[in-house]
PyMOL Python script that loads the backbone (N, CA, C, O; Angstrom):
from pymol import cmd

cmd.read_pdbstr("""\
ATOM      1  N   MET A   1     171.939 122.676 133.173  1.00  0.00           N
ATOM      2  CA  MET A   1     171.237 123.704 132.433  1.00  0.00           C
ATOM      3  C   MET A   1     171.071 124.966 133.277  1.00  0.00           C
ATOM      4  O   MET A   1     171.066 126.073 132.739  1.00  0.00           O
ATOM      5  N   LEU A   2     170.937 124.811 134.568  1.00  0.00           N
ATOM      6  CA  LEU A   2     170.747 125.966 135.440  1.00  0.00           C
ATOM      7  C   LEU A   2     171.996 126.309 136.248  1.00  0.00           C
ATOM      8  O   LEU A   2     171.898 126.902 137.322  1.00  0.00           O
ATOM      9  N   GLU A   3     173.165 125.939 135.736  1.00  0.00           N
ATOM     10  CA  GLU A   3     174.405 126.230 136.449  1.00  0.00           C
ATOM     11  C   GLU A   3     174.677 127.721 136.537  1.00  0.00           C
ATOM     12  O   GLU A   3     175.359 128.177 137.455  1.00  0.00           O
ATOM     13  N   TRP A   4     174.151 128.477 135.593  1.00  0.00           N
ATOM     14  CA  TRP A   4     174.394 129.924 135.583  1.00  0.00           C
ATOM     15  C   TRP A   4     173.766 130.595 136.800  1.00  0.00           C
ATOM     16  O   TRP A   4     174.182 131.687 137.184  1.00  0.00           O
ATOM     17  N   LEU A   5     172.776 129.958 137.406  1.00  0.00           N
ATOM     18  CA  LEU A   5     172.168 130.541 138.600  1.00  0.00           C
ATOM     19  C   LEU A   5     173.143 130.571 139.772  1.00  0.00           C
ATOM     20  O   LEU A   5     173.065 131.453 140.626  1.00  0.00           O
ATOM     21  N   ASP A   6     174.062 129.603 139.812  1.00  0.00           N
ATOM     22  CA  ASP A   6     175.048 129.568 140.892  1.00  0.00           C
ATOM     23  C   ASP A   6     176.101 130.651 140.738  1.00  0.00           C
ATOM     24  O   ASP A   6     176.641 131.144 141.729  1.00  0.00           O
ATOM     25  N   THR A   7     176.395 131.022 139.502  1.00  0.00           N
ATOM     26  CA  THR A   7     177.471 131.984 139.274  1.00  0.00           C
ATOM     27  C   THR A   7     176.972 133.401 139.002  1.00  0.00           C
ATOM     28  O   THR A   7     177.754 134.349 139.062  1.00  0.00           O
ATOM     29  N   ALA A   8     175.697 133.557 138.707  1.00  0.00           N
ATOM     30  CA  ALA A   8     175.154 134.883 138.383  1.00  0.00           C
ATOM     31  C   ALA A   8     175.032 135.720 139.655  1.00  0.00           C
ATOM     32  O   ALA A   8     174.710 135.195 140.721  1.00  0.00           O
ATOM     33  N   PRO A   9     175.290 137.022 139.538  1.00  0.00           N
ATOM     34  CA  PRO A   9     175.114 137.890 140.714  1.00  0.00           C
ATOM     35  C   PRO A   9     173.636 137.995 141.093  1.00  0.00           C
ATOM     36  O   PRO A   9     172.750 137.914 140.242  1.00  0.00           O
ATOM     37  N   LEU A  10     173.403 138.172 142.363  1.00  0.00           N
ATOM     38  CA  LEU A  10     172.042 138.184 142.885  1.00  0.00           C
ATOM     39  C   LEU A  10     171.227 139.337 142.315  1.00  0.00           C
ATOM     40  O   LEU A  10     170.039 139.171 142.040  1.00  0.00           O
ATOM     41  N   TYR A  11     171.850 140.513 142.131  1.00  0.00           N
ATOM     42  CA  TYR A  11     171.111 141.651 141.578  1.00  0.00           C
ATOM     43  C   TYR A  11     170.672 141.384 140.146  1.00  0.00           C
ATOM     44  O   TYR A  11     169.609 141.853 139.737  1.00  0.00           O
ATOM     45  N   ALA A  12     171.465 140.640 139.370  1.00  0.00           N
ATOM     46  CA  ALA A  12     171.091 140.329 137.991  1.00  0.00           C
ATOM     47  C   ALA A  12     169.881 139.395 137.964  1.00  0.00           C
ATOM     48  O   ALA A  12     168.978 139.567 137.145  1.00  0.00           O
ATOM     49  N   ILE A  13     169.864 138.423 138.847  1.00  0.00           N
ATOM     50  CA  ILE A  13     168.717 137.521 138.923  1.00  0.00           C
ATOM     51  C   ILE A  13     167.479 138.295 139.349  1.00  0.00           C
ATOM     52  O   ILE A  13     166.391 138.077 138.816  1.00  0.00           O
ATOM     53  N   GLY A  14     167.645 139.206 140.314  1.00  0.00           N
ATOM     54  CA  GLY A  14     166.523 140.030 140.760  1.00  0.00           C
ATOM     55  C   GLY A  14     165.985 140.914 139.653  1.00  0.00           C
ATOM     56  O   GLY A  14     164.771 141.053 139.501  1.00  0.00           O
ATOM     57  N   LEU A  15     166.881 141.517 138.875  1.00  0.00           N
ATOM     58  CA  LEU A  15     166.443 142.370 137.762  1.00  0.00           C
ATOM     59  C   LEU A  15     165.739 141.565 136.669  1.00  0.00           C
ATOM     60  O   LEU A  15     164.766 142.031 136.076  1.00  0.00           O
ATOM     61  N   ILE A  16     166.232 140.368 136.409  1.00  0.00           N
ATOM     62  CA  ILE A  16     165.584 139.513 135.414  1.00  0.00           C
ATOM     63  C   ILE A  16     164.180 139.130 135.873  1.00  0.00           C
ATOM     64  O   ILE A  16     163.229 139.187 135.093  1.00  0.00           O
ATOM     65  N   LEU A  17     164.054 138.739 137.136  1.00  0.00           N
ATOM     66  CA  LEU A  17     162.740 138.380 137.662  1.00  0.00           C
ATOM     67  C   LEU A  17     161.791 139.576 137.674  1.00  0.00           C
ATOM     68  O   LEU A  17     160.607 139.430 137.371  1.00  0.00           O
ATOM     69  N   LEU A  18     162.299 140.750 138.021  1.00  0.00           N
ATOM     70  CA  LEU A  18     161.474 141.949 138.017  1.00  0.00           C
ATOM     71  C   LEU A  18     160.984 142.273 136.608  1.00  0.00           C
ATOM     72  O   LEU A  18     159.816 142.608 136.414  1.00  0.00           O
ATOM     73  N   ALA A  19     161.876 142.173 135.632  1.00  0.00           N
ATOM     74  CA  ALA A  19     161.484 142.442 134.244  1.00  0.00           C
ATOM     75  C   ALA A  19     160.444 141.436 133.756  1.00  0.00           C
ATOM     76  O   ALA A  19     159.500 141.809 133.059  1.00  0.00           O
ATOM     77  N   LEU A  20     160.609 140.172 134.115  1.00  0.00           N
ATOM     78  CA  LEU A  20     159.633 139.157 133.722  1.00  0.00           C
ATOM     79  C   LEU A  20     158.271 139.408 134.361  1.00  0.00           C
ATOM     80  O   LEU A  20     157.240 139.276 133.701  1.00  0.00           O
ATOM     81  N   MET A  21     158.265 139.767 135.636  1.00  0.00           N
ATOM     82  CA  MET A  21     156.997 140.025 136.319  1.00  0.00           C
ATOM     83  C   MET A  21     156.291 141.252 135.750  1.00  0.00           C
ATOM     84  O   MET A  21     155.074 141.239 135.569  1.00  0.00           O
ATOM     85  N   LEU A  22     157.046 142.307 135.469  1.00  0.00           N
ATOM     86  CA  LEU A  22     156.438 143.511 134.908  1.00  0.00           C
ATOM     87  C   LEU A  22     155.908 143.267 133.495  1.00  0.00           C
ATOM     88  O   LEU A  22     154.841 143.763 133.134  1.00  0.00           O
ATOM     89  N   SER A  23     156.646 142.510 132.708  1.00  0.00           N
ATOM     90  CA  SER A  23     156.175 142.244 131.340  1.00  0.00           C
ATOM     91  C   SER A  23     154.938 141.355 131.339  1.00  0.00           C
ATOM     92  O   SER A  23     154.029 141.578 130.538  1.00  0.00           O
ATOM     93  N   THR A  24     154.878 140.359 132.210  1.00  0.00           N
ATOM     94  CA  THR A  24     153.680 139.527 132.261  1.00  0.00           C
ATOM     95  C   THR A  24     152.490 140.294 132.816  1.00  0.00           C
ATOM     96  O   THR A  24     151.359 140.061 132.391  1.00  0.00           O
ATOM     97  N   ALA A  25     152.723 141.206 133.758  1.00  0.00           N
ATOM     98  CA  ALA A  25     151.628 142.033 134.269  1.00  0.00           C
ATOM     99  C   ALA A  25     151.098 142.953 133.168  1.00  0.00           C
ATOM    100  O   ALA A  25     149.888 143.144 133.048  1.00  0.00           O
ATOM    101  N   ALA A  26     151.995 143.520 132.368  1.00  0.00           N
ATOM    102  CA  ALA A  26     151.571 144.385 131.271  1.00  0.00           C
ATOM    103  C   ALA A  26     150.796 143.596 130.218  1.00  0.00           C
ATOM    104  O   ALA A  26     149.791 144.079 129.698  1.00  0.00           O
ATOM    105  N   CYS A  27     151.254 142.396 129.903  1.00  0.00           N
ATOM    106  CA  CYS A  27     150.532 141.554 128.934  1.00  0.00           C
ATOM    107  C   CYS A  27     149.152 141.187 129.463  1.00  0.00           C
ATOM    108  O   CYS A  27     148.178 141.216 128.711  1.00  0.00           O
ATOM    109  N   GLY A  28     149.053 140.848 130.726  1.00  0.00           N
ATOM    110  CA  GLY A  28     147.765 140.524 131.319  1.00  0.00           C
ATOM    111  C   GLY A  28     146.827 141.709 131.330  1.00  0.00           C
ATOM    112  O   GLY A  28     145.630 141.559 131.087  1.00  0.00           O
ATOM    113  N   PHE A  29     147.365 142.900 131.615  1.00  0.00           N
ATOM    114  CA  PHE A  29     146.549 144.112 131.617  1.00  0.00           C
ATOM    115  C   PHE A  29     145.997 144.393 130.225  1.00  0.00           C
ATOM    116  O   PHE A  29     144.817 144.710 130.071  1.00  0.00           O
ATOM    117  N   ARG A  30     146.857 144.275 129.209  1.00  0.00           N
ATOM    118  CA  ARG A  30     146.412 144.533 127.837  1.00  0.00           C
ATOM    119  C   ARG A  30     145.393 143.495 127.375  1.00  0.00           C
ATOM    120  O   ARG A  30     144.424 143.832 126.696  1.00  0.00           O
ATOM    121  N   LEU A  31     145.614 142.233 127.745  1.00  0.00           N
ATOM    122  CA  LEU A  31     144.658 141.188 127.380  1.00  0.00           C
ATOM    123  C   LEU A  31     143.314 141.429 128.051  1.00  0.00           C
ATOM    124  O   LEU A  31     142.269 141.262 127.423  1.00  0.00           O
ATOM    125  N   ARG A  32     143.332 141.816 129.304  1.00  0.00           N
ATOM    126  CA  ARG A  32     142.086 142.088 130.022  1.00  0.00           C
ATOM    127  C   ARG A  32     141.338 143.261 129.397  1.00  0.00           C
ATOM    128  O   ARG A  32     140.120 143.210 129.231  1.00  0.00           O
ATOM    129  N   ARG A  33     142.069 144.314 129.052  1.00  0.00           N
ATOM    130  CA  ARG A  33     141.434 145.479 128.411  1.00  0.00           C
ATOM    131  C   ARG A  33     140.809 145.095 127.071  1.00  0.00           C
ATOM    132  O   ARG A  33     139.703 145.532 126.752  1.00  0.00           O
ATOM    133  N   ARG A  34     141.507 144.287 126.296  1.00  0.00           N
ATOM    134  CA  ARG A  34     140.980 143.868 125.003  1.00  0.00           C
ATOM    135  C   ARG A  34     139.728 143.016 125.172  1.00  0.00           C
ATOM    136  O   ARG A  34     138.761 143.170 124.426  1.00  0.00           O
ATOM    137  N   LEU A  35     139.746 142.116 126.155  1.00  0.00           N
ATOM    138  CA  LEU A  35     138.569 141.290 126.405  1.00  0.00           C
ATOM    139  C   LEU A  35     137.396 142.125 126.895  1.00  0.00           C
ATOM    140  O   LEU A  35     136.251 141.849 126.540  1.00  0.00           O
ATOM    141  N   GLU A  36     137.669 143.154 127.712  1.00  0.00           N
ATOM    142  CA  GLU A  36     136.604 144.044 128.178  1.00  0.00           C
ATOM    143  C   GLU A  36     135.989 144.811 127.017  1.00  0.00           C
ATOM    144  O   GLU A  36     134.768 144.951 126.937  1.00  0.00           O
ATOM    145  N   LEU A  37     136.829 145.306 126.121  1.00  0.00           N
ATOM    146  CA  LEU A  37     136.320 146.062 124.979  1.00  0.00           C
ATOM    147  C   LEU A  37     135.517 145.179 124.030  1.00  0.00           C
ATOM    148  O   LEU A  37     134.489 145.609 123.506  1.00  0.00           O
ATOM    149  N   GLU A  38     135.973 143.954 123.804  1.00  0.00           N
ATOM    150  CA  GLU A  38     135.249 143.048 122.920  1.00  0.00           C
ATOM    151  C   GLU A  38     133.904 142.656 123.514  1.00  0.00           C
ATOM    152  O   GLU A  38     132.905 142.590 122.798  1.00  0.00           O
ATOM    153  N   SER A  39     133.870 142.398 124.812  1.00  0.00           N
ATOM    154  CA  SER A  39     132.606 141.974 125.417  1.00  0.00           C
ATOM    155  C   SER A  39     131.649 143.148 125.583  1.00  0.00           C
ATOM    156  O   SER A  39     130.433 142.956 125.566  1.00  0.00           O
ATOM    157  N   SER A  40     132.179 144.363 125.742  1.00  0.00           N
ATOM    158  CA  SER A  40     131.279 145.511 125.879  1.00  0.00           C
ATOM    159  C   SER A  40     130.632 145.867 124.545  1.00  0.00           C
ATOM    160  O   SER A  40     129.511 146.375 124.528  1.00  0.00           O
ATOM    161  N   THR A  41     131.306 145.615 123.439  1.00  0.00           N
ATOM    162  CA  THR A  41     130.683 145.886 122.136  1.00  0.00           C
ATOM    163  C   THR A  41     129.669 144.805 121.792  1.00  0.00           C
ATOM    164  O   THR A  41     128.687 145.072 121.099  1.00  0.00           O
ATOM    165  N   ASP A  42     129.900 143.580 122.275  1.00  0.00           N
ATOM    166  CA  ASP A  42     128.953 142.494 122.005  1.00  0.00           C
ATOM    167  C   ASP A  42     127.646 142.673 122.771  1.00  0.00           C
ATOM    168  O   ASP A  42     126.581 142.318 122.266  1.00  0.00           O
ATOM    169  N   THR A  43     127.715 143.219 123.981  1.00  0.00           N
ATOM    170  CA  THR A  43     126.513 143.352 124.816  1.00  0.00           C
ATOM    171  C   THR A  43     125.937 144.751 124.755  1.00  0.00           C
ATOM    172  O   THR A  43     125.087 145.096 125.576  1.00  0.00           O
ATOM    173  N   GLY A  44     126.363 145.549 123.829  1.00  0.00           N
ATOM    174  CA  GLY A  44     125.821 146.893 123.688  1.00  0.00           C
ATOM    175  C   GLY A  44     126.346 147.878 124.709  1.00  0.00           C
ATOM    176  O   GLY A  44     125.639 148.815 125.079  1.00  0.00           O
ATOM    177  N   GLY A  45     127.563 147.691 125.171  1.00  0.00           N
ATOM    178  CA  GLY A  45     128.167 148.630 126.113  1.00  0.00           C
ATOM    179  C   GLY A  45     127.900 148.313 127.565  1.00  0.00           C
ATOM    180  O   GLY A  45     128.386 149.026 128.443  1.00  0.00           O
ATOM    181  N   LYS A  46     127.144 147.271 127.848  1.00  0.00           N
ATOM    182  CA  LYS A  46     126.850 146.900 129.231  1.00  0.00           C
ATOM    183  C   LYS A  46     127.719 145.710 129.604  1.00  0.00           C
ATOM    184  O   LYS A  46     127.325 144.556 129.433  1.00  0.00           O
ATOM    185  N   TRP A  47     128.887 146.004 130.110  1.00  0.00           N
ATOM    186  CA  TRP A  47     129.811 144.949 130.507  1.00  0.00           C
ATOM    187  C   TRP A  47     129.731 144.789 132.008  1.00  0.00           C
ATOM    188  O   TRP A  47     129.937 145.748 132.753  1.00  0.00           O
ATOM    189  N   HIS A  48     129.437 143.602 132.449  1.00  0.00           N
ATOM    190  CA  HIS A  48     129.321 143.366 133.886  1.00  0.00           C
ATOM    191  C   HIS A  48     130.645 142.833 134.418  1.00  0.00           C
ATOM    192  O   HIS A  48     131.379 142.142 133.712  1.00  0.00           O
ATOM    193  N   HIS A  49     130.932 143.157 135.652  1.00  0.00           N
ATOM    194  CA  HIS A  49     132.158 142.701 136.296  1.00  0.00           C
ATOM    195  C   HIS A  49     131.860 141.419 137.049  1.00  0.00           C
ATOM    196  O   HIS A  49     130.938 141.356 137.862  1.00  0.00           O
ATOM    197  N   ASP A  50     132.634 140.425 136.772  1.00  0.00           N
ATOM    198  CA  ASP A  50     132.503 139.167 137.472  1.00  0.00           C
ATOM    199  C   ASP A  50     133.819 138.922 138.202  1.00  0.00           C
ATOM    200  O   ASP A  50     134.830 138.597 137.580  1.00  0.00           O
ATOM    201  N   TYR A  51     133.803 139.074 139.498  1.00  0.00           N
ATOM    202  CA  TYR A  51     135.022 139.006 140.287  1.00  0.00           C
ATOM    203  C   TYR A  51     135.297 137.615 140.836  1.00  0.00           C
ATOM    204  O   TYR A  51     136.218 137.446 141.636  1.00  0.00           O
ATOM    205  N   ASP A  52     134.528 136.622 140.431  1.00  0.00           N
ATOM    206  CA  ASP A  52     134.770 135.274 140.919  1.00  0.00           C
ATOM    207  C   ASP A  52     136.133 134.758 140.493  1.00  0.00           C
ATOM    208  O   ASP A  52     136.785 134.035 141.246  1.00  0.00           O
ATOM    209  N   GLY A  53     136.564 135.116 139.310  1.00  0.00           N
ATOM    210  CA  GLY A  53     137.862 134.662 138.825  1.00  0.00           C
ATOM    211  C   GLY A  53     139.006 135.187 139.664  1.00  0.00           C
ATOM    212  O   GLY A  53     140.000 134.489 139.863  1.00  0.00           O
ATOM    213  N   TYR A  54     138.881 136.411 140.162  1.00  0.00           N
ATOM    214  CA  TYR A  54     139.921 136.981 141.006  1.00  0.00           C
ATOM    215  C   TYR A  54     139.996 136.263 142.343  1.00  0.00           C
ATOM    216  O   TYR A  54     141.087 136.019 142.858  1.00  0.00           O
ATOM    217  N   VAL A  55     138.865 135.930 142.897  1.00  0.00           N
ATOM    218  CA  VAL A  55     138.847 135.242 144.183  1.00  0.00           C
ATOM    219  C   VAL A  55     139.448 133.848 144.046  1.00  0.00           C
ATOM    220  O   VAL A  55     140.241 133.425 144.887  1.00  0.00           O
ATOM    221  N   ILE A  56     139.076 133.142 142.997  1.00  0.00           N
ATOM    222  CA  ILE A  56     139.617 131.806 142.777  1.00  0.00           C
ATOM    223  C   ILE A  56     141.120 131.869 142.538  1.00  0.00           C
ATOM    224  O   ILE A  56     141.861 131.026 143.044  1.00  0.00           O
ATOM    225  N   SER A  57     141.575 132.850 141.779  1.00  0.00           N
ATOM    226  CA  SER A  57     143.011 132.998 141.523  1.00  0.00           C
ATOM    227  C   SER A  57     143.769 133.293 142.809  1.00  0.00           C
ATOM    228  O   SER A  57     144.854 132.754 143.024  1.00  0.00           O
ATOM    229  N   ALA A  58     143.216 134.135 143.659  1.00  0.00           N
ATOM    230  CA  ALA A  58     143.881 134.468 144.914  1.00  0.00           C
ATOM    231  C   ALA A  58     143.948 133.251 145.830  1.00  0.00           C
ATOM    232  O   ALA A  58     144.979 133.005 146.456  1.00  0.00           O
ATOM    233  N   VAL A  59     142.872 132.496 145.915  1.00  0.00           N
ATOM    234  CA  VAL A  59     142.864 131.316 146.774  1.00  0.00           C
ATOM    235  C   VAL A  59     143.846 130.268 146.261  1.00  0.00           C
ATOM    236  O   VAL A  59     144.576 129.665 147.048  1.00  0.00           O
ATOM    237  N   LEU A  60     143.870 130.047 144.958  1.00  0.00           N
ATOM    238  CA  LEU A  60     144.817 129.084 144.402  1.00  0.00           C
ATOM    239  C   LEU A  60     146.258 129.555 144.556  1.00  0.00           C
ATOM    240  O   LEU A  60     147.155 128.737 144.760  1.00  0.00           O
ATOM    241  N   GLY A  61     146.492 130.853 144.463  1.00  0.00           N
ATOM    242  CA  GLY A  61     147.833 131.380 144.683  1.00  0.00           C
ATOM    243  C   GLY A  61     148.296 131.168 146.111  1.00  0.00           C
ATOM    244  O   GLY A  61     149.445 130.793 146.342  1.00  0.00           O
ATOM    245  N   LEU A  62     147.412 131.403 147.074  1.00  0.00           N
ATOM    246  CA  LEU A  62     147.767 131.162 148.471  1.00  0.00           C
ATOM    247  C   LEU A  62     147.981 129.675 148.747  1.00  0.00           C
ATOM    248  O   LEU A  62     148.872 129.308 149.513  1.00  0.00           O
ATOM    249  N   LEU A  63     147.178 128.828 148.134  1.00  0.00           N
ATOM    250  CA  LEU A  63     147.350 127.392 148.290  1.00  0.00           C
ATOM    251  C   LEU A  63     148.695 126.944 147.731  1.00  0.00           C
ATOM    252  O   LEU A  63     149.376 126.113 148.332  1.00  0.00           O
ATOM    253  N   THR A  64     149.074 127.491 146.588  1.00  0.00           N
ATOM    254  CA  THR A  64     150.365 127.165 145.992  1.00  0.00           C
ATOM    255  C   THR A  64     151.508 127.614 146.882  1.00  0.00           C
ATOM    256  O   THR A  64     152.491 126.893 147.050  1.00  0.00           O
ATOM    257  N   LEU A  65     151.383 128.797 147.451  1.00  0.00           N
ATOM    258  CA  LEU A  65     152.417 129.303 148.357  1.00  0.00           C
ATOM    259  C   LEU A  65     152.541 128.419 149.587  1.00  0.00           C
ATOM    260  O   LEU A  65     153.653 128.086 149.997  1.00  0.00           O
ATOM    261  N   LEU A  66     151.425 128.037 150.180  1.00  0.00           N
ATOM    262  CA  LEU A  66     151.442 127.162 151.345  1.00  0.00           C
ATOM    263  C   LEU A  66     152.051 125.810 151.011  1.00  0.00           C
ATOM    264  O   LEU A  66     152.838 125.274 151.792  1.00  0.00           O
ATOM    265  N   LEU A  67     151.699 125.261 149.871  1.00  0.00           N
ATOM    266  CA  LEU A  67     152.242 123.968 149.452  1.00  0.00           C
ATOM    267  C   LEU A  67     153.744 124.046 149.201  1.00  0.00           C
ATOM    268  O   LEU A  67     154.482 123.125 149.550  1.00  0.00           O
ATOM    269  N   SER A  68     154.196 125.139 148.598  1.00  0.00           N
ATOM    270  CA  SER A  68     155.635 125.272 148.327  1.00  0.00           C
ATOM    271  C   SER A  68     156.432 125.418 149.615  1.00  0.00           C
ATOM    272  O   SER A  68     157.521 124.855 149.726  1.00  0.00           O
ATOM    273  N   PHE A  69     155.917 126.160 150.590  1.00  0.00           N
ATOM    274  CA  PHE A  69     156.608 126.261 151.873  1.00  0.00           C
ATOM    275  C   PHE A  69     156.612 124.924 152.602  1.00  0.00           C
ATOM    276  O   PHE A  69     157.595 124.584 153.260  1.00  0.00           O
ATOM    277  N   THR A  70     155.541 124.170 152.495  1.00  0.00           N
ATOM    278  CA  THR A  70     155.481 122.859 153.133  1.00  0.00           C
ATOM    279  C   THR A  70     156.525 121.922 152.545  1.00  0.00           C
ATOM    280  O   THR A  70     157.239 121.247 153.285  1.00  0.00           O
ATOM    281  N   PHE A  71     156.619 121.876 151.218  1.00  0.00           N
ATOM    282  CA  PHE A  71     157.627 121.020 150.595  1.00  0.00           C
ATOM    283  C   PHE A  71     159.039 121.507 150.904  1.00  0.00           C
ATOM    284  O   PHE A  71     159.953 120.698 151.066  1.00  0.00           O
ATOM    285  N   SER A  72     159.220 122.809 150.986  1.00  0.00           N
ATOM    286  CA  SER A  72     160.544 123.340 151.300  1.00  0.00           C
ATOM    287  C   SER A  72     160.985 122.920 152.694  1.00  0.00           C
ATOM    288  O   SER A  72     162.131 122.520 152.896  1.00  0.00           O
ATOM    289  N   LEU A  73     160.084 123.011 153.640  1.00  0.00           N
ATOM    290  CA  LEU A  73     160.427 122.580 154.995  1.00  0.00           C
ATOM    291  C   LEU A  73     160.617 121.080 155.084  1.00  0.00           C
ATOM    292  O   LEU A  73     161.476 120.614 155.832  1.00  0.00           O
ATOM    293  N   ALA A  74     159.836 120.313 154.338  1.00  0.00           N
ATOM    294  CA  ALA A  74     159.973 118.853 154.364  1.00  0.00           C
ATOM    295  C   ALA A  74     161.284 118.409 153.750  1.00  0.00           C
ATOM    296  O   ALA A  74     161.897 117.455 154.230  1.00  0.00           O
ATOM    297  N   ILE A  75     161.725 119.077 152.701  1.00  0.00           N
ATOM    298  CA  ILE A  75     162.987 118.711 152.068  1.00  0.00           C
ATOM    299  C   ILE A  75     164.165 119.069 152.984  1.00  0.00           C
ATOM    300  O   ILE A  75     165.177 118.368 153.017  1.00  0.00           O
ATOM    301  N   GLY A  76     164.014 120.166 153.721  1.00  0.00           N
ATOM    302  CA  GLY A  76     165.064 120.599 154.627  1.00  0.00           C
ATOM    303  C   GLY A  76     165.305 119.632 155.772  1.00  0.00           C
ATOM    304  O   GLY A  76     166.389 119.617 156.356  1.00  0.00           O
ATOM    305  N   ARG A  77     164.324 118.840 156.092  1.00  0.00           N
ATOM    306  CA  ARG A  77     164.482 117.881 157.195  1.00  0.00           C
ATOM    307  C   ARG A  77     164.926 116.577 156.617  1.00  0.00           C
ATOM    308  O   ARG A  77     165.127 115.611 157.354  1.00  0.00           O
TER     309      ARG A  77
END
""", "prot")
cmd.dss("prot")
cmd.show_as("cartoon", "prot")
cmd.util.cbc("prot")
cmd.orient("prot")
């Protein structure tokens, strides 16, 4: 199923990944804006920022990166 990755040029794979990352970032930005607007109308315009979710996401992202490098090195041996 993934044989095309072996034959596809590297720049094409890079462009596909870049387009996917930009589109998901745009979708996340729009979803966040919509959630901010909905919650600000519910609370009378007083929307508080809760940054705990960002910290947890960053820590889990770093943990995932560390785990993936660990498995990559283990498979290489």
